C-alpha positions in Angstrom: 19.9 3.7 2.9 16.3 3.2 4.5 18.5 5.2 7.7 19.8 7.8 5.6 16.0 8.4 4.3 14.5 8.3 7.7 17.1 10.5 8.9 16.4 12.9 6.2 13.0 12.7 6.6 13.1 13.6 10.1 15.4 16.6 9.9 12.8 18.1 7.1 9.9 17.8 10.3 12.3 19.1 12.7 9.8 22.7 12.4 7.1 20.6 11.4 5.6 19.1 8.9 5.0 15.4 7.7 7.5 14.0 4.9 6.7 10.5 3.0 9.5 8.8 2.0 9.5 8.9 -2.2 10.9 5.5 -4.6 12.2 6.9 -7.9 10.5 3.9 -10.0 12.9 1.6 -12.4 9.7 0.4 -14.2 5.9 1.3 -14.9 3.5 -0.1 -12.5 -0.4 1.7 -12.6 -1.1 0.0 -9.0 0.8 2.5 -6.9 -0.3 5.2 -6.3 2.3 8.1 -7.0 3.6 11.6 -5.5 4.5 14.6 -7.8 7.6 16.6 -5.9 7.7 20.6 -5.9 10.1 23.2 -4.9 13.0 21.8 -3.6 13.5 23.1 0.6 16.4 22.7 2.6 15.9 18.6 3.2 13.1 17.8 1.4 10.8 18.8 -1.6 7.0 20.0 -1.3 4.4 17.6 -2.1 3.0 19.2 -5.3 0.0 16.2 -6.2 -0.9 12.9 -4.7 -1.6 10.6 -8.1 -4.2 7.5 -6.8 -3.2 4.3 -9.1 -2.9 6.5 -12.4 -3.7 3.5 -15.8 -0.7 2.4 -18.1 -0.8 5.4 -20.0 -0.4 7.8 -16.8 2.1 5.8 -14.9 4.2 5.5 -18.2 4.1 9.4 -18.3 5.2 9.9 -14.4 8.2 7.7 -15.2 9.7 9.9 -17.2 9.4 12.6 -15.0 12.7 13.5 -12.3 10.2 14.8 -9.7 7.3 12.3 -9.7 8.2 9.1 -7.2 5.9 6.1 -6.2 4.3 7.0 -2.6 5.8 4.1 0.1 3.2 4.4 2.7 6.0 5.4 5.3 5.4 8.8 6.9 7.1 10.8 9.2 6.0 13.7 11.7 6.0 14.7 15.1 3.4 13.4 17.4 1.7 17.0 18.0 1.7 18.0 14.5 -0.4 15.1 13.8 -2.7 15.6 16.3 -3.3 19.4 15.3 -3.5 18.2 11.9 -6.1 14.7 13.2 -8.0 18.1 14.7 -8.6 20.2 11.6 -9.1 17.6 9.1 -10.9 14.7 11.2 -13.9 15.5 13.7 -14.0 11.5 15.1 -10.8 11.9 16.4 -12.2 14.9 18.9 -14.1 12.2 20.6 -11.1 10.1 21.3 -9.2 13.1 23.2 -12.7 13.5 25.3 -13.2 9.8 25.9 -9.8 9.1 26.0 -9.1 6.6 29.6 -12.7 5.0 28.6 -12.1 2.3 27.2 -15.5 1.0 26.7 -16.5 3.6 25.4 -13.4 4.4 22.8 -13.8 0.5 22.0 -17.6 1.9 20.9 -16.8 5.0 19.1 -13.9 3.5 16.9 -16.7 0.3 15.8 -18.7 4.0 14.3 -15.9 5.6 12.7 -15.2 6.5 9.4 -12.7 4.4 7.7 -10.5 6.7 6.0 -6.1 6.1 5.2 -4.0 8.4 6.3 -3.3 9.5 3.0 -7.0 10.9 2.5 -7.2 11.6 5.9 -4.6 13.9 6.3 -2.0 13.4 3.8 -3.8 15.4 0.7 -5.6 17.9 3.2 -2.3 19.2 4.8 -0.3 22.1 3.9 3.1 20.8 5.1 3.1 17.3 3.4 7.0 16.9 2.3 8.5 14.0 0.5 12.1 13.1 0.7 13.9 10.8 -2.6 14.8 7.2 -1.0 17.6 4.8 -2.3 16.5 2.0 -1.1 14.6 -1.4 -2.8 10.6 -1.3 -2.3 8.1 -3.0 -2.9 4.5 -2.6 -2.1 2.7 -5.8 -0.5 -0.6 -4.7 -0.4 -1.5 -6.9 -3.6 -0.9 -11.1 -4.5 0.1 -10.1 -7.9 3.5 -8.2 -5.8 3.2 -11.2 -3.7 3.4 -13.4 -7.0 6.3 -11.5 -8.9 8.7 -12.0 -5.6 8.0 -15.8 -5.1 10.5 -18.8 -7.8 8.6 -19.7 -10.5 9.0 -23.4 -12.4 9.9 -23.1 -15.7 5.7 -22.4 -17.4 6.2 -19.5 -14.7 3.7 -20.9 -12.1 4.8 -20.4 -8.2 3.5 -23.3 -5.9 3.6 -22.7 -2.2 2.4 -26.2 -0.2 1.9 -29.9 -2.0 1.0 -29.2 -5.1 1.2 -30.5 -8.5 0.7 -28.9 -11.8 0.0 -30.3 -15.3 -0.2 -28.1 -18.6 -0.4 -25.0 -16.5 1.6 -22.3 -17.0 1.3 -18.1 -15.2 -0.6 -19.5 -12.0 -0.1 -18.8 -8.3 -1.0 -21.5 -5.7 -0.5 -21.1 -2.3 -1.9 -23.9 0.2 -1.6 -22.6 4.4 -2.2 -26.2 5.5 0.9 -27.7 4.6 -0.8 -31.1 4.9 -3.7 -30.4 2.0 -2.6 -31.9 -1.5 -3.6 -29.7 -4.9 -3.6 -30.9 -8.2 -4.3 -28.1 -11.2 -4.6 -29.1 -14.7 -5.1 -27.0 -17.9 -4.9 -23.9 -16.2 -3.4 -20.2 -17.0 -3.8 -17.2 -15.2 -5.2 -18.2 -12.0 -4.9 -17.4 -8.5 -5.9 -19.8 -5.8 -5.4 -18.9 -2.5 -6.0 -20.9 0.0 -5.9 -20.1 3.9 -7.9 -21.3 7.5 -10.6 -18.2 7.1 -11.2 -17.8 3.2 -10.5 -18.8 -0.1 -9.6 -17.1 -3.2 -10.0 -18.3 -6.6 -9.7 -15.5 -9.7 -7.6 -14.6 -13.0 -4.7 -12.6 -12.4 -6.6 -10.1 -13.6 -9.7 -9.7 -11.1 -6.9 -9.9 -8.5 -6.5 -6.0 -7.5 -10.9 -6.3 -7.6 -10.8 -8.2 -4.8 -11.2 -5.4 -1.9 -14.7 -4.5 -3.4 -15.9 -7.8 -4.2 -15.4 -8.4 -0.5 -17.7 -6.1 0.5 -19.9 -7.0 -2.4 -20.2 -10.2 -0.9 -20.7 -9.5 2.5 -18.3 -12.7 3.9 -16.3 -10.0 5.4 
């Protein structure tokens, strides 16, 4: 199903444009970005608009529409087309082309350019954005909540990765990258504890989605 979708997208961009694989939602999730498809072309749909992480009510209503899909973040385009779009919509690209081959200069420029995701830099601005409906299973691994949902849970819905003992705990995610470190958790509910060599994260499960913003405020990155 994945290759079938890729091949369809490749046909759709043969004469130009950039195509993303759209996933038909099977349940509502307000943490994912949506695509609203427009008119049908030969191999794909034109994209009418991108809807970035709608609220729960909006996400439920989008589920009812046949032309709304999750944005998988998988993009297919010809290099020549992308270069032209970057020249139009992402001015910093010109500095790279001018200094291509000068490794030191490129590294210096890279640190200075504006940080912008591909969706916002190109997809939401180009006039040739397309989507094909993909039929394969897909998950966005951009959040700890998603990873929690995929792990095997104990009878109290705790996910325990590593040497972890829980007492009177429910709906927690305890992830230890150091298999030699032992953890005891008692009386906890809805807590995410992720321990890695560089960082330790301790948060209520409803706050985990804000971690990127919190990390910037903390100046720990």
